[in-house]
C-alpha positions as CSV (number, residue, x, y, z in Angstrom):
1,M,14.4,-3.2,-11.2
2,M,13.9,-5.4,-14.2
3,N,11.6,-3.1,-16.3
4,I,11.7,-5.1,-19.5
5,F,10.2,-2.2,-21.5
6,N,13.1,0.1,-20.5
7,E,15.7,-2.6,-21.0
8,F,14.5,-3.4,-24.6
9,E,14.2,0.3,-25.4
10,Q,17.8,0.8,-24.4
11,K,18.8,-2.4,-26.3
12,I,17.1,-1.2,-29.5
13,K,18.6,2.3,-29.2
14,Q,22.1,0.8,-28.7
15,L,21.7,-1.4,-31.8
16,L,20.6,1.5,-33.9
17,Q,23.6,3.7,-32.7
18,Q,26.0,0.9,-33.6
19,S,24.3,0.1,-37.0
20,D,24.9,1.7,-40.4
21,I,21.4,3.3,-40.3
22,K,22.2,7.1,-40.3
23,A,20.2,10.3,-40.7
24,K,20.3,11.6,-44.3
25,D,22.0,14.8,-43.2
26,G,24.8,12.7,-41.7
27,Q,23.9,13.7,-38.1
28,P,23.4,11.0,-35.4
29,L,19.9,9.6,-35.1
30,D,17.5,11.4,-32.8
31,L,16.3,8.4,-30.7
32,S,14.3,10.4,-28.1
33,R,11.0,9.3,-29.6
34,V,11.8,5.7,-29.9
35,S,9.8,3.7,-27.4
36,I,8.7,0.2,-26.5
37,E,5.1,-0.6,-25.7
38,A,2.9,-3.7,-25.2
39,P,1.0,-4.5,-28.4
40,R,-2.7,-3.8,-28.2
41,D,-3.3,-7.4,-29.3
42,P,-1.2,-9.9,-27.2
43,S,-1.4,-12.4,-30.1
44,H,0.9,-10.0,-32.1
45,G,3.8,-10.5,-29.7
46,D,5.2,-9.4,-26.3
47,L,6.7,-6.0,-27.2
48,A,6.3,-3.5,-30.0
49,T,8.5,-0.6,-31.1
50,N,7.7,2.5,-33.1
51,A,11.4,3.0,-34.1
52,A,10.9,2.8,-37.9
53,M,7.9,5.1,-37.7
54,V,9.6,7.9,-35.9
55,L,13.0,7.6,-37.7
56,S,11.9,7.1,-41.3
57,K,11.7,10.8,-42.1
58,S,15.2,11.7,-40.8
59,V,16.6,8.6,-42.5
60,G,14.8,9.3,-45.7
61,C,13.4,5.9,-46.0
62,N,9.9,4.3,-46.2
63,P,8.8,3.2,-42.7
64,R,8.2,-0.4,-43.7
65,A,11.6,-0.6,-45.5
66,L,13.4,0.9,-42.5
67,A,11.5,-1.6,-40.2
68,E,12.8,-4.5,-42.3
69,R,16.4,-3.2,-41.8
70,I,15.8,-2.9,-38.0
71,V,14.3,-6.4,-37.9
72,S,17.5,-7.8,-39.3
73,L,19.4,-6.2,-36.4
74,L,17.1,-7.7,-33.8
75,E,17.0,-11.2,-35.2
76,A,20.4,-11.9,-33.8
77,D,19.3,-11.4,-30.2
78,D,19.1,-14.6,-28.2
79,D,16.2,-13.3,-26.1
80,I,14.0,-12.7,-29.2
81,E,12.1,-15.7,-30.6
82,S,10.6,-13.9,-33.5
83,V,10.3,-10.4,-34.9
84,N,8.1,-9.0,-37.6
85,V,6.7,-5.9,-39.2
86,A,3.1,-4.9,-38.9
87,G,0.9,-2.3,-40.4
88,P,2.7,0.8,-41.7
89,G,6.0,0.0,-39.9
90,F,5.5,-1.1,-36.3
91,I,7.9,-3.9,-35.2
92,N,6.5,-6.7,-33.0
93,L,8.8,-8.8,-30.9
94,R,8.0,-12.2,-29.3
95,L,10.5,-13.2,-26.6
96,T,11.6,-16.7,-25.8
97,D,10.2,-18.8,-23.0
98,D,13.8,-19.0,-21.5
99,F,13.8,-15.2,-21.3
100,W,10.5,-15.3,-19.3
101,R,11.8,-18.0,-17.0
102,N,14.8,-15.9,-16.3
103,V,12.5,-13.0,-15.5
104,L,10.7,-15.2,-13.0
105,K,14.1,-16.1,-11.4
106,T,14.8,-12.4,-11.0
107,I,11.4,-11.8,-9.4
108,V,11.7,-14.6,-6.9
109,K,15.3,-13.6,-6.0
110,S,14.3,-9.9,-5.6
111,G,11.4,-10.7,-3.3
112,S,9.9,-7.5,-1.8
113,N,12.4,-5.3,-3.8
114,F,11.0,-6.3,-7.2
115,G,9.6,-3.2,-8.8
116,R,11.6,-0.7,-6.7
117,T,13.5,1.9,-8.7
118,K,15.8,4.9,-8.1
119,L,13.5,7.0,-10.2
120,G,13.2,9.6,-7.4
121,L,16.7,9.5,-6.1
122,G,17.7,13.0,-4.9
123,K,14.1,14.4,-5.3
124,K,12.5,15.8,-2.3
125,V,8.7,15.9,-2.6
126,N,6.0,17.5,-0.4
127,I,2.6,15.9,-0.8
128,E,-0.2,17.8,0.9
129,Y,-3.5,16.0,1.2
130,V,-6.8,16.0,3.2
131,S,-6.3,19.4,4.8
132,A,-9.9,19.5,5.8
133,N,-11.1,22.5,7.8
134,P,-10.8,21.6,11.5
135,T,-14.5,22.2,12.1
136,G,-15.8,18.7,12.4
137,P,-15.3,15.0,11.6
138,M,-13.9,13.9,8.3
139,H,-16.7,13.1,5.7
140,V,-16.6,10.6,2.9
141,G,-15.6,13.3,0.4
142,H,-12.3,13.8,2.3
143,C,-11.9,10.0,2.3
144,R,-11.0,9.7,-1.3
145,G,-8.4,12.5,-1.3
146,A,-7.0,11.0,1.9
147,V,-6.4,7.6,0.2
148,V,-5.3,9.0,-3.1
149,G,-2.7,11.2,-1.4
150,D,-1.5,8.5,0.9
151,V,-1.1,5.8,-1.8
152,L,0.7,8.3,-4.0
153,A,3.0,9.1,-1.2
154,N,3.7,5.4,-0.8
155,L,4.4,5.1,-4.5
156,L,6.8,8.0,-4.5
157,S,8.6,6.5,-1.5
158,F,8.7,3.1,-3.2
159,T,10.4,4.6,-6.3
160,G,13.1,6.4,-4.3
161,H,11.7,9.8,-3.6
162,D,12.2,11.6,-0.3
163,V,8.6,12.2,0.7
164,V,7.0,14.4,3.3
165,K,3.3,13.9,3.9
166,E,1.7,17.2,5.0
167,Y,-1.6,18.4,6.4
168,Y,-2.4,22.2,6.2
169,I,-4.6,23.2,9.1
170,N,-7.0,26.0,8.1
171,D,-7.1,27.4,11.6
172,A,-7.1,31.2,10.8
173,G,-10.2,31.9,8.9
174,G,-13.8,32.9,9.7
175,Q,-14.9,29.3,9.9
176,I,-12.9,29.0,13.2
177,D,-15.0,31.9,14.7
178,V,-18.1,29.9,13.7
179,L,-16.7,26.8,15.3
180,A,-15.9,28.7,18.5
181,N,-19.4,30.2,18.7
182,S,-20.9,26.7,18.0
183,V,-18.9,25.2,20.8
184,F,-19.8,28.0,23.2
185,L,-23.4,27.1,22.6
186,R,-22.6,23.5,23.5
187,Y,-20.7,24.7,26.6
188,R,-23.8,26.6,27.8
189,E,-25.8,23.4,27.1
190,A,-23.4,21.5,29.3
191,L,-24.0,24.0,32.1
192,G,-27.7,23.1,32.0
193,E,-29.0,25.8,29.7
194,T,-31.7,24.9,27.2
195,I,-30.3,26.0,23.8
196,G,-33.1,24.8,21.6
197,K,-32.6,24.5,17.8
198,I,-29.0,25.3,16.7
199,P,-29.2,28.8,15.0
200,E,-28.6,29.0,11.2
201,G,-24.9,29.6,10.4
202,L,-23.6,27.5,13.3
203,Y,-22.4,23.9,13.1
204,P,-25.3,21.7,14.2
205,G,-23.6,18.3,14.6
206,D,-23.6,16.7,18.1
207,Y,-19.9,15.9,17.7
208,L,-19.4,19.3,19.5
209,V,-21.3,18.1,22.6
210,P,-18.1,16.5,24.2
211,V,-16.1,19.7,23.5
212,G,-18.7,21.7,25.4
213,E,-18.5,19.2,28.2
214,A,-14.7,19.4,28.3
215,L,-14.9,23.2,28.6
216,K,-17.3,22.9,31.5
217,K,-14.9,20.4,33.2
218,E,-12.0,22.8,32.7
219,F,-13.5,26.2,33.4
220,G,-16.8,25.5,35.2
221,N,-19.0,28.6,34.5
222,K,-16.0,31.0,34.3
223,L,-16.3,31.4,30.5
224,L,-19.8,33.0,30.9
225,E,-18.3,35.8,33.0
226,M,-15.3,36.5,30.6
227,P,-15.4,39.3,28.0
228,E,-15.7,37.9,24.5
229,E,-12.2,39.0,23.5
230,E,-10.7,36.9,26.3
231,R,-13.1,34.0,26.0
232,L,-13.0,33.5,22.2
233,P,-9.3,32.8,21.8
234,L,-9.5,30.2,24.6
235,I,-12.5,28.4,23.0
236,K,-10.9,28.6,19.5
237,E,-7.7,26.9,20.7
238,R,-9.5,24.2,22.7
239,S,-12.0,23.6,19.8
240,V,-9.4,23.3,17.1
241,D,-7.3,21.0,19.2
242,A,-10.4,18.8,19.8
243,M,-11.3,18.8,16.1
244,M,-7.7,18.0,15.0
245,Q,-7.6,15.1,17.5
246,M,-10.9,13.8,16.0
247,I,-9.4,14.2,12.5
248,R,-6.2,12.4,13.4
249,D,-8.2,9.5,14.9
250,D,-10.4,9.3,11.8
251,L,-7.3,9.2,9.5
252,A,-5.6,6.6,11.8
253,A,-8.7,4.4,11.2
254,L,-7.6,4.4,7.6
255,N,-3.9,4.0,8.6
256,I,-3.1,7.5,7.4
257,H,-0.4,9.3,9.4
258,H,1.0,12.7,8.2
259,D,4.6,13.7,8.9
260,V,3.8,17.4,9.3
261,F,0.7,19.3,10.5
262,F,1.2,22.9,9.4
263,S,-0.9,25.6,11.1
264,E,-2.1,28.5,8.9
265,K,-2.1,30.5,12.1
266,T,1.7,30.5,12.1
267,L,1.7,32.5,8.9
268,H,-0.4,35.2,10.7
269,A,1.9,35.2,13.8
270,D,4.0,38.2,14.6
271,N,1.8,40.7,12.7
272,A,1.7,38.3,9.7
273,K,5.4,38.4,9.3
274,A,5.6,35.4,6.9
275,I,2.9,36.9,4.6
276,R,4.3,40.4,4.6
277,S,7.8,39.0,3.9
278,T,6.4,37.0,1.0
279,I,4.6,40.0,-0.5
280,N,7.8,42.1,-0.2
281,D,9.8,39.4,-2.0
282,L,7.3,39.2,-4.8
283,T,7.2,43.0,-5.0
284,L,11.0,43.1,-5.5
285,K,10.6,40.5,-8.3
286,G,7.9,42.7,-10.0
287,Y,4.9,40.5,-9.3
288,V,3.0,42.9,-7.0
289,Y,1.4,46.1,-8.0
290,K,-1.5,48.5,-7.2
291,G,-4.4,48.3,-9.6
292,T,-8.0,47.5,-10.2
293,L,-9.6,44.3,-11.4
294,P,-12.6,44.0,-13.9
295,P,-15.6,42.3,-12.4
296,P,-15.5,38.6,-13.1
297,K,-17.9,37.2,-15.8
298,G,-21.1,35.7,-14.5
299,Q,-21.3,35.4,-10.7
300,V,-19.3,38.0,-8.7
301,S,-16.6,36.3,-6.7
302,E,-16.1,36.9,-2.9
303,D,-12.7,38.5,-3.3
304,W,-13.6,41.0,-6.0
305,E,-13.7,44.7,-5.0
306,D,-14.3,47.7,-7.2
307,R,-11.3,49.7,-5.9
308,E,-7.6,50.0,-6.3
309,Q,-5.9,47.2,-4.4
310,T,-2.7,45.3,-4.0
311,L,-2.6,42.6,-6.6
312,F,-0.4,39.6,-7.5
313,R,0.5,39.8,-11.2
314,S,-0.3,36.1,-11.7
315,T,-1.3,36.5,-15.4
316,E,2.4,36.9,-16.1
317,V,3.0,33.4,-14.9
318,G,0.1,31.5,-16.5
319,D,-3.0,32.5,-14.5
320,D,-6.3,33.8,-16.0
321,Q,-6.4,37.0,-14.0
322,D,-4.4,38.8,-11.4
323,R,-5.2,38.0,-7.7
324,P,-5.9,40.3,-4.7
325,L,-3.5,40.0,-1.7
326,I,-5.0,42.5,0.7
327,K,-8.7,43.2,1.6
328,S,-10.3,46.6,2.0
329,D,-10.1,46.3,5.8
330,G,-6.3,45.8,5.5
331,S,-6.3,42.1,6.3
332,Y,-4.8,39.5,4.0
333,T,-6.8,37.4,1.6
334,Y,-6.8,33.6,1.9
335,F,-4.8,33.6,-1.3
336,A,-2.0,35.7,0.3
337,A,-1.7,33.1,3.0
338,D,-1.5,30.4,0.4
339,V,1.3,32.3,-1.3
340,A,3.2,32.5,1.9
341,Y,2.6,28.8,2.6
342,F,4.1,27.8,-0.8
343,R,7.1,30.0,-0.1
344,N,7.5,28.2,3.2
345,K,7.6,24.8,1.4
346,F,10.1,26.1,-1.2
347,E,12.3,27.3,1.6
348,R,12.2,23.8,3.1
349,Q,13.9,22.8,-0.2
350,F,11.3,20.6,-1.8
351,N,11.9,20.0,-5.5
352,E,8.2,19.3,-6.0
353,M,4.9,20.1,-4.2
354,I,1.8,18.0,-4.9
355,Y,-1.6,19.2,-3.7
356,V,-4.4,16.7,-3.6
357,L,-7.6,18.8,-3.8
358,G,-11.4,18.3,-4.0
359,A,-13.0,18.8,-7.4
360,D,-14.5,22.1,-6.2
361,H,-10.9,23.5,-6.1
362,G,-10.5,23.2,-9.9
363,G,-10.4,26.9,-10.3
364,Y,-7.6,27.2,-7.9
365,V,-5.0,25.1,-9.8
366,K,-3.8,27.8,-12.2
367,R,-3.2,30.4,-9.5
368,L,-1.3,27.8,-7.4
369,Q,0.9,27.0,-10.4
370,A,1.4,30.7,-11.0
371,V,2.6,31.1,-7.4
372,A,5.1,28.3,-7.8
373,K,6.6,29.9,-11.0
374,A,6.8,33.3,-9.4
375,I,8.3,32.3,-6.1
376,S,10.7,29.6,-7.3
377,G,11.6,31.1,-10.6
378,G,10.5,27.9,-12.2
379,K,12.8,25.8,-10.1
380,A,10.0,24.0,-8.2
381,K,7.3,21.9,-9.8
382,L,3.7,22.2,-8.5
383,T,1.2,19.5,-9.4
384,A,-2.5,19.7,-8.3
385,L,-4.6,16.5,-8.4
386,L,-8.4,16.9,-8.3
387,C,-10.5,14.2,-6.7
388,Q,-14.1,13.9,-7.8
389,L,-17.1,13.2,-5.6
390,V,-17.9,9.8,-4.0
391,K,-21.5,8.7,-4.1
392,L,-22.5,6.2,-1.4
393,F,-25.0,3.4,-2.1
394,R,-26.4,0.3,-0.3
395,D,-27.6,-2.4,-2.7
396,G,-27.9,0.3,-5.3
397,E,-29.9,2.7,-3.1
398,P,-28.4,6.1,-2.1
399,V,-27.2,6.2,1.5
400,V,-28.9,8.7,3.9
401,M,-27.0,11.4,5.7
402,S,-25.4,11.0,9.2
403,K,-27.3,12.4,12.2
404,R,-24.2,12.7,14.3
405,A,-22.3,14.9,11.8
406,G,-25.4,17.0,11.0
407,S,-25.4,16.9,7.3
408,F,-23.0,14.3,5.8
409,V,-21.8,10.7,6.0
410,T,-18.6,10.6,8.0
411,L,-15.4,8.8,7.0
412,R,-15.4,6.9,10.3
413,E,-18.9,5.5,9.7
414,V,-17.8,4.1,6.3
415,V,-14.6,2.6,7.8
416,D,-16.4,1.1,10.8
417,E,-19.0,-0.6,8.7
418,V,-16.9,-2.2,5.9
419,G,-13.3,-2.1,7.2
420,R,-10.1,-0.2,6.2
421,D,-9.0,-2.5,3.3
422,P,-12.2,-2.2,1.1
423,V,-12.2,1.6,1.7
424,R,-8.6,2.1,0.7
425,F,-8.7,-0.2,-2.3
426,M,-12.0,1.0,-3.7
427,M,-11.1,4.7,-3.3
428,I,-8.4,4.3,-5.9
429,Y,-10.3,1.8,-8.1
430,R,-11.2,4.7,-10.4
431,K,-9.0,7.5,-11.8
432,S,-9.2,10.3,-9.2
433,D,-10.8,12.9,-11.6
434,A,-13.7,10.5,-12.4
435,P,-16.7,10.2,-10.1
436,L,-16.8,7.1,-7.9
437,D,-19.7,5.0,-6.7
438,F,-19.2,3.2,-3.4
439,D,-21.7,0.5,-2.6
440,F,-21.5,-0.9,0.9
441,A,-22.9,-4.3,-0.2
442,K,-20.6,-4.7,-3.2
443,V,-17.4,-4.0,-1.3
444,T,-18.1,-6.6,1.3
445,E,-19.4,-9.5,-0.9
446,Q,-17.1,-12.4,-1.5
447,S,-17.0,-12.5,-5.3
448,K,-15.0,-11.6,-8.4
449,D,-17.1,-8.5,-8.7
450,N,-15.5,-7.2,-5.4
451,P,-11.9,-6.3,-6.5
452,V,-10.4,-6.1,-3.0
453,F,-11.8,-9.5,-2.0
454,Y,-10.6,-11.0,-5.3
455,V,-7.1,-9.7,-4.9
456,Q,-6.8,-10.7,-1.2
457,Y,-8.2,-14.1,-2.0
458,A,-5.4,-14.6,-4.5
459,C,-2.9,-13.8,-1.7
460,A,-4.6,-16.3,0.7
461,R,-4.6,-19.0,-2.1
462,C,-0.8,-18.5,-2.6
463,H,-0.2,-19.2,1.1
464,S,-2.6,-22.1,1.3
465,T,-0.8,-23.7,-1.6
466,F,2.5,-23.5,0.3
467,R,0.9,-24.9,3.4
468,K,-0.4,-27.8,1.4
469,A,3.0,-28.3,-0.3
470,E,4.7,-28.5,3.1
471,E,2.3,-31.3,4.0
472,L,2.4,-33.2,0.8
473,L,6.1,-32.7,-0.1
474,N,7.2,-33.2,3.5
475,L,9.0,-29.8,3.5
476,S,9.3,-27.5,6.5
477,N,10.4,-24.4,4.6
478,F,11.2,-23.4,1.1
479,Q,14.4,-21.7,0.1
480,R,14.1,-19.2,-2.8
481,E,17.2,-20.7,-4.5
482,E,15.5,-24.1,-4.5
483,L,12.3,-22.6,-6.0
484,V,14.2,-21.2,-9.0
485,S,16.5,-24.2,-9.6
486,H,14.2,-26.1,-12.0
487,L,12.3,-23.3,-13.9
488,E,13.0,-25.1,-17.2
489,K,10.1,-27.3,-16.1
490,L,7.6,-24.5,-16.6
491,T,6.4,-25.0,-20.2
492,D,2.7,-24.5,-20.1
493,A,1.4,-21.5,-22.0
494,G,-0.6,-20.4,-19.0
495,E,2.5,-20.4,-16.8
496,I,4.4,-18.3,-19.3
497,A,1.4,-15.9,-19.6
498,L,1.4,-15.5,-15.8
499,I,5.1,-14.7,-15.8
500,K,4.5,-12.1,-18.5
501,K,1.8,-10.5,-16.3
502,L,4.2,-10.4,-13.3
503,A,6.9,-8.8,-15.5
504,E,4.6,-5.8,-16.1
505,Y,4.8,-4.8,-12.4
506,P,7.9,-2.5,-12.5
507,R,6.5,-0.6,-15.4
508,I,3.1,-0.2,-13.8
509,V,4.7,1.2,-10.6
510,E,6.8,3.6,-12.7
511,Q,3.9,4.8,-14.8
512,A,1.6,5.2,-11.8
513,T,4.3,7.3,-10.2
514,L,5.2,9.4,-13.2
515,N,1.6,10.1,-14.0
516,Y,0.4,10.4,-10.4
517,E,-2.2,7.8,-11.1
518,P,-2.4,5.2,-8.2
519,H,-5.5,3.7,-9.8
520,R,-3.2,1.9,-12.3
521,L,-1.8,-0.2,-9.4
522,A,-5.2,-1.3,-8.2
523,F,-6.2,-2.2,-11.8
524,Y,-3.0,-4.2,-12.3
525,L,-3.4,-6.1,-9.1
526,Y,-7.0,-7.1,-10.1
527,D,-5.7,-8.3,-13.5
528,L,-2.9,-10.3,-11.9
529,A,-5.3,-11.9,-9.5
530,S,-7.5,-12.8,-12.4
531,F,-4.6,-14.4,-14.3
532,F,-3.7,-16.4,-11.2
533,H,-7.2,-17.5,-10.4
534,G,-7.7,-18.4,-14.1
535,H,-4.6,-20.6,-14.1
536,W,-5.6,-22.2,-10.8
537,N,-9.0,-23.1,-12.2
538,K,-7.4,-24.9,-15.1
539,G,-5.7,-27.1,-12.5
540,T,-9.0,-28.2,-11.1
541,E,-10.0,-29.4,-14.6
542,N,-6.6,-30.8,-15.7
543,E,-4.4,-32.6,-13.1
544,D,-1.3,-32.0,-15.1
545,L,-1.6,-28.2,-14.5
546,R,-1.9,-28.4,-10.7
547,F,0.7,-26.5,-8.7
548,I,1.7,-29.6,-6.6
549,K,2.6,-32.8,-8.5
550,L,3.5,-35.6,-6.1
551,D,5.1,-37.6,-8.9
552,D,7.3,-34.6,-10.0
553,R,9.0,-32.8,-7.1
554,E,11.1,-30.6,-9.4
555,L,8.1,-29.4,-11.4
556,S,6.2,-28.8,-8.1
557,L,9.1,-26.6,-6.8
558,A,9.2,-24.6,-10.1
559,R,5.5,-24.0,-9.9
560,L,5.8,-23.0,-6.2
561,G,8.4,-20.5,-7.5
562,L,5.7,-19.1,-9.7
563,I,3.3,-18.8,-6.8
564,Q,6.0,-17.2,-4.7
565,A,6.4,-14.5,-7.3
566,V,2.7,-14.0,-7.5
567,S,2.5,-13.7,-3.7
568,D,5.5,-11.3,-3.6
569,V,4.0,-8.9,-6.3
570,L,0.5,-9.0,-4.8
571,S,1.9,-8.3,-1.3
572,S,4.1,-5.5,-2.7
573,G,1.3,-3.8,-4.5
574,L,-1.2,-4.1,-1.7
575,G,1.5,-2.8,0.7
576,I,1.8,0.4,-1.4
577,I,-2.0,0.7,-1.4
578,G,-2.0,0.2,2.4
579,V,-4.1,-3.0,2.3
580,D,-3.4,-6.2,4.1
581,A,-2.1,-9.2,2.1
582,P,-3.8,-12.0,4.1
583,V,-2.3,-15.5,4.6
584,E,-5.7,-17.0,5.0
585,M,-9.4,-15.9,4.6
586,R,-12.3,-17.3,6.5
């Protein structure tokens, strides 16, 4: 809604279509590359278009000369104050203050709907994120992917997509045997046995102690007497359930709630029917064959075997090498289960699947995209986002590991210490594929250097201004119609600049969604807060710029309209990030 960049792009294209500017071969102009951007230097204007640059060749005209012809078309537009040619043929537009005041009116009237679009209408998206092995508590590395995935899901929903948030439970691999054996040791400990140092290869964290205690309460010492083939499935089930409850609780502390928890075990059920069916389907399509693989360069990978085996012909659909589907013992590879899992998603009729993965999964991206092409015939889009590591600091010093977890800092420890809001905001305050430093001291200090505080403080300031206005202007509530009834009173350059910053919001939301880059939203909110605080500070130095003018009720209402718009956009953006927009801060 009210994306001024899209609106002016359409306006320019329409003007060109209706003009006498034609391609030299007589064909209609190809306007697909015509775009509107913000000039790099705001002093050059509000908008810039490359129209003359991209059309000059087909028109057979010098770019600057063509730009002058386009300028003459634009000068008649009432919303444009001035238009000029810059450099080799860029066209800069400066819009009228009346135009910006009308934008403000739209923002205030739209309220929480400002920035929403129908970009994703009719598109069903599955976004899988976190998917940590159910072998222990979430660690801080999972935290970043959890927040990136959740905010991206919120962005997609905000722009009209039908979104399903999914967690893939890796409950069928060898790590679950290790978990069960680790828990059995803690069960024996609960029964009074001295277990000593945890053996190498088992999970050492004391988070498994309560699981052992629970097994003692349920079974007494009966598990000791059971044959391993009976005991192990029982312990596996109870252990995975306990770990997943812990993981759900950890995620809930971050206000993250998935719609679907998909068990890998279901793919192996009924003699691995889902995997067998998928391989049969790919065989019929010509993507499965018997063959051998050359040894990988450098380090030998776990799934390489020097023998003839069943392979997925992934090189035919963009991968670097073909991939094994069946191990030498006849069991299916992890990759085979991943293939079946993608097919399950495709059969659930998703147009797009997004995987949010740790940086260590970088080598997995091409094979996943190959799977998507082979199974969907190119109908489904698969996007993999990689999240780089998070380094923890306290006043610049690296943070020591957690004793409870055994070897890492848990997500819950971080959330419990600094709160949900700083964690969620700061985890997207860098592009996801760039490393991120998280300093416990910095994210809790009350200063401009702490982005989440700075943005939330702007929210609180908006609300405090309304409370003060109620008192000084003797008003009990403010109607939005009243707040936009005297916007012609807004003439200060700082006020207009703040409106321009607000007008960027729909485009920021759209670009963050299209590029799967939620960090753009966090950056924008910090910029908006900075504009707002900057204009506020001018009012402390110059009484004429204060938001409440007792001698000019109409100007006060107009300025309160501007504050309402700031409050609405900050609240909207923070809502997408999953951070509170406080009405006051103490």
